[in-house]
N, C-alpha and C positions, 0 to 999 in steps of 0.2 A: 504494500500500500504506500509506504513512504520511501521506497527504494530510490526513486529519482532525487528526492530531497537529501537523503543520506549520502548518496553517491556524489551529488553536487557539493556537499560540505566536505566530503573526503577529497575531492578534486581541489577545492580551494585550499585546504590545509596542506595537502602534499605539494602543491605548487609553491606555496610559501616556504615550506621546509626545504624543498630542493633548491630554491633560490639561495637561501642562506648557506646550505650545504655546499653548493658549487663555489660560492665566493670563498668560504673558509677552507675547503679542500684545496682549491687552486692556490690560495695564498700560502698554505702550509706545505703542500706536497708537489706543487706544479700540476701538470696535466696528466700524469700517469694514472690517476684513478679512473680515467675514461675506460680503461680495460675492465674494471669492475662493473661499471655501469653498462658496458656492452654485454658482458656475460649475464648480468641480471636481466637486461632487456631481452636477450635471446631466449633465456630460460622462460621468461614470462610469455613470450610469443608462443613457444611450444605449449606451455600450460594453457594458454587461451585456446589454442587450436584443439587441444585434447580435452577441454573442459566439458563435463556432461550437461551443464545448464547454461542458458544464455546469460544469466546474471553473473555467474562466475567467469564466463568467457569475456564478458564486458569488463569485469574488474581486472582480470589478468591482462587483457588487451590494453587497457588504460595504463597499467603499471609498466607494460612492455614499452609503450611509446614514450612514457614519461622518462624512463631510463635511457632509451635510445636517443631522445632529444637532448638529454643531459650530456651525452658524449659531445655533441656539437657545442653545447653551452660551456663545457670545460675549456675548449679552445677559444671560444669567443671571449670568455672571462679573462684569459691570459692577454688577449689583444686589448681589451678595455683597460686592464691594469697597466699594461705597458704604455698605453696612450696617455694615461694620467701623469706619467713621470715627466 
């Protein structure tokens, strides 16, 4: 009944967390954590594909693309940080 509202809140919260996470990880470790996000993203793609229900498939799919997009953001964050100097 409230799946859409709950999922929307989950999306909002995870985007905010990942924004801070990308900034802090890139600042502390450089861009190498992109490998971890790629692995998590690919695992989530597989789990979405194999999921028995549409709701779980949607959840895994969102997490997949959140992590795959974060790979790009890790490199973009490095460029943003270097441009500030």
